[in-house]
RODO-188787 format. One line per 3 residues: number of its first residue (from 0); for each residue y, x, z of C-alpha. Coordinates in Angstrom, 1 decimal, padded with zeros to 4 digits, always signed. Layout:
N
NUM	Y:X:Z | ... .
END
This chain:
220
0	-020.4:+037.6:+018.7 | -021.2:+037.3:+015.2 | -022.0:+033.6:+015.7 .
3	-018.9:+033.2:+017.5 | -016.8:+035.0:+015.1 | -018.5:+032.8:+012.1 .
6	-017.0:+029.6:+014.1 | -013.5:+031.4:+015.0 | -012.6:+033.1:+011.8 .
9	-013.1:+029.9:+009.5 | -010.9:+027.8:+012.1 | -008.2:+030.4:+012.3 .
12	-007.9:+030.9:+008.2 | -007.7:+027.1:+008.1 | -004.9:+026.6:+010.5 .
15	-003.1:+029.3:+008.6 | -003.7:+028.6:+004.9 | -005.0:+025.0:+005.2 .
18	-008.1:+023.1:+004.1 | -007.7:+023.5:+000.2 | -007.6:+027.3:+000.1 .
21	-009.8:+028.3:+003.2 | -012.8:+028.8:+001.5 | -011.1:+031.3:-001.1 .
24	-009.2:+033.0:+001.5 | -012.0:+033.5:+004.1 | -013.8:+035.2:+001.0 .
27	-011.0:+037.7:+000.7 | -011.1:+038.4:+004.5 | -014.8:+038.8:+004.5 .
30	-014.3:+041.2:+001.2 | -011.7:+043.2:+002.9 | -013.5:+043.7:+005.9 .
33	-016.6:+045.2:+004.3 | -014.6:+047.3:+002.3 | -013.1:+048.7:+005.4 .
36	-016.6:+049.0:+006.9 | -017.9:+051.2:+003.8 | -014.8:+053.2:+003.8 .
39	-015.0:+054.0:+007.6 | -018.6:+054.9:+007.1 | -017.7:+057.2:+004.5 .
42	-014.9:+058.7:+006.2 | -017.2:+059.4:+009.1 | -019.7:+060.9:+006.9 .
45	-017.3:+063.4:+005.5 | -015.8:+064.6:+008.9 | -019.4:+064.8:+010.2 .
48	-020.2:+067.3:+007.1 | -017.5:+069.4:+008.4 | -018.4:+069.3:+012.1 .
51	-019.3:+072.4:+014.0 | -020.7:+071.0:+017.2 | -023.6:+073.2:+018.9 .
54	-024.9:+069.2:+018.9 | -025.3:+069.1:+015.4 | -023.0:+067.6:+012.7 .
57	-024.1:+063.6:+013.2 | -025.2:+063.6:+016.8 | -021.4:+063.8:+018.3 .
60	-020.4:+060.7:+015.9 | -023.3:+059.0:+016.9 | -023.1:+059.2:+020.5 .
63	-019.3:+058.5:+020.6 | -020.1:+055.4:+018.4 | -022.6:+054.3:+020.5 .
66	-020.6:+054.6:+023.5 | -017.6:+052.9:+022.2 | -019.9:+050.0:+021.2 .
69	-021.6:+049.7:+024.6 | -017.9:+049.6:+026.3 | -017.2:+046.7:+023.6 .
72	-020.0:+044.5:+024.4 | -019.6:+045.0:+027.9 | -015.9:+044.1:+027.9 .
75	-016.8:+041.0:+025.7 | -019.8:+040.0:+028.2 | -017.1:+040.3:+031.2 .
78	-014.7:+038.3:+029.3 | -017.3:+035.5:+028.8 | -018.5:+035.7:+032.4 .
81	-014.6:+035.2:+033.6 | -014.4:+032.3:+031.0 | -017.6:+030.6:+032.1 .
84	-016.3:+030.7:+035.8 | -013.0:+029.4:+034.9 | -013.1:+025.4:+036.1 .
87	-011.7:+023.2:+033.4 | -008.4:+022.5:+035.5 | -007.9:+026.2:+035.1 .
90	-008.4:+026.4:+031.6 | -005.9:+023.6:+031.1 | -003.2:+025.0:+033.5 .
93	-003.2:+028.2:+031.4 | -002.8:+026.7:+028.2 | +000.7:+026.3:+027.9 .
96	+001.5:+029.7:+029.6 | -000.6:+031.1:+026.9 | +001.3:+029.5:+024.0 .
99	+004.9:+030.4:+025.4 | +003.7:+034.0:+025.1 | +003.4:+033.2:+021.4 .
102	+006.2:+030.6:+021.0 | +008.9:+029.9:+023.3 | +009.9:+026.3:+024.4 .
105	+012.2:+024.8:+027.0 | +009.8:+022.2:+027.8 | +006.1:+021.6:+027.2 .
108	+003.7:+018.8:+027.6 | -000.1:+018.8:+027.1 | -001.4:+015.4:+026.5 .
111	-005.0:+014.7:+026.8 | -006.7:+011.6:+024.8 | -009.0:+009.1:+026.3 .
114	-009.6:+006.3:+023.9 | -006.2:+004.7:+022.7 | -004.4:+006.3:+025.6 .
117	-002.7:+009.7:+026.1 | -002.4:+011.0:+029.7 | -000.1:+013.9:+030.7 .
120	-002.3:+016.6:+032.0 | +000.4:+019.7:+032.4 | +004.1:+019.9:+032.1 .
123	+006.2:+022.9:+032.1 | +010.3:+023.2:+031.9 | +011.3:+019.9:+033.4 .
126	+012.6:+019.4:+036.7 | +009.9:+016.9:+037.7 | +007.2:+018.5:+036.0 .
129	+004.8:+018.1:+038.7 | +005.4:+014.0:+038.8 | +005.0:+013.7:+035.1 .
132	+001.3:+014.7:+035.2 | -000.7:+011.5:+035.1 | +001.6:+009.4:+033.0 .
135	+000.3:+007.7:+030.1 | +001.1:+006.3:+027.0 | -000.6:+004.0:+024.5 .
138	-001.2:+005.8:+020.9 | +000.0:+002.6:+019.2 | +003.3:+003.1:+021.0 .
141	+004.2:+006.6:+019.4 | +004.6:+007.0:+015.8 | +004.5:+010.8:+016.5 .
144	+001.2:+010.4:+018.1 | -000.5:+007.7:+015.5 | +000.6:+010.3:+012.6 .
147	-001.2:+013.3:+014.3 | -004.2:+011.2:+015.0 | -004.7:+009.8:+011.4 .
150	-003.7:+013.2:+010.0 | -005.0:+016.0:+012.5 | -001.9:+018.1:+011.3 .
153	+001.1:+019.2:+013.4 | +004.2:+017.6:+013.0 | +007.7:+019.5:+013.1 .
156	+011.4:+017.8:+013.7 | +014.3:+020.1:+013.2 | +016.6:+017.7:+014.9 .
159	+014.9:+014.6:+017.0 | +018.6:+012.7:+016.9 | +018.0:+012.3:+012.8 .
162	+014.4:+011.0:+013.0 | +013.5:+007.5:+013.5 | +010.5:+008.1:+015.2 .
165	+012.4:+009.1:+018.2 | +014.2:+006.7:+020.5 | +018.0:+006.3:+019.7 .
168	+018.6:+007.1:+023.7 | +018.0:+010.9:+022.9 | +021.4:+012.3:+023.9 .
171	+021.2:+016.2:+023.1 | +022.1:+016.7:+019.3 | +020.4:+019.9:+019.3 .
174	+016.6:+019.4:+020.2 | +014.0:+020.4:+018.2 | +010.3:+019.3:+018.3 .
177	+007.1:+020.5:+017.6 | +003.7:+018.6:+018.1 | +000.3:+020.6:+017.9 .
180	-002.8:+018.3:+017.7 | -006.0:+019.7:+019.3 | -008.7:+018.9:+016.9 .
183	-012.5:+019.1:+018.1 | -015.2:+017.8:+015.6 | -012.8:+016.4:+013.2 .
186	-010.9:+014.3:+016.0 | -007.7:+014.5:+017.8 | -008.7:+015.1:+021.4 .
189	-005.0:+015.8:+022.8 | -001.8:+016.8:+021.9 | +000.7:+019.8:+022.7 .
192	+004.3:+018.9:+022.5 | +007.2:+021.6:+022.8 | +010.9:+021.1:+022.6 .
195	+013.4:+023.5:+022.3 | +017.2:+023.2:+022.8 | +018.2:+024.4:+019.5 .
198	+017.9:+022.8:+016.1 | +015.4:+023.6:+013.7 | +014.0:+026.5:+016.3 .
201	+010.7:+025.8:+014.9 | +010.0:+027.3:+011.3 | +006.8:+027.6:+009.3 .
204	+005.4:+030.7:+010.4 | +005.6:+030.2:+014.2 | +004.1:+026.9:+013.5 .
207	+001.2:+028.6:+011.9 | +000.7:+030.6:+014.7 | +000.7:+027.9:+017.1 .
210	-001.5:+025.8:+015.1 | -003.9:+028.4:+015.2 | -003.8:+028.7:+019.0 .
213	-004.2:+024.9:+019.3 | -007.4:+025.1:+017.1 | -008.7:+027.8:+019.3 .
216	-007.8:+025.9:+022.8 | -009.1:+022.7:+021.4 | -012.8:+024.8:+020.6 .
219	-012.7:+026.3:+024.1 .
END
């Protein structure tokens, strides 16, 4: 668990605050966590000093704490077993559904990278979502994909009709677009593309949340 936290927390912090201030913010998070832990122990000590239980002052708190930790570890183990039993296709199929609970979208597409090609592995919200699975595009044919692969950073487009990276045949003037790169080992292994039929729908805060999700999805 501690090893997992050591990998997960830095990734989440980096996705929210960026690479430049990741170290400072991670240090602050650990400092506050340590302070809370120390204060909690002191509070439990004060409460136990006033305990009148026939089991003693400390034993009830030690027992409750031990039981709570046992339950937590058991639940963590069950979650790990469930995750390990899921097949890659099941994990892929759940990505967009999980993301929709965090950030709404009208249509969503999960692209996975194979060399210089991007393949659609999951689509949601389209009239022909099932038929889109398996479609491919060359990275060099999309300026958006090229930019995300080069920078490993998300792209937000408030209105696709005013962005030269989109083809002129886009008819709806109120489409906002969000591209989230899935980064693992410093390389983009896939992209999640979200579309909403409302101009400038995606703002900074939702983008940060979605970026954190994409980082975690790539690690998984």
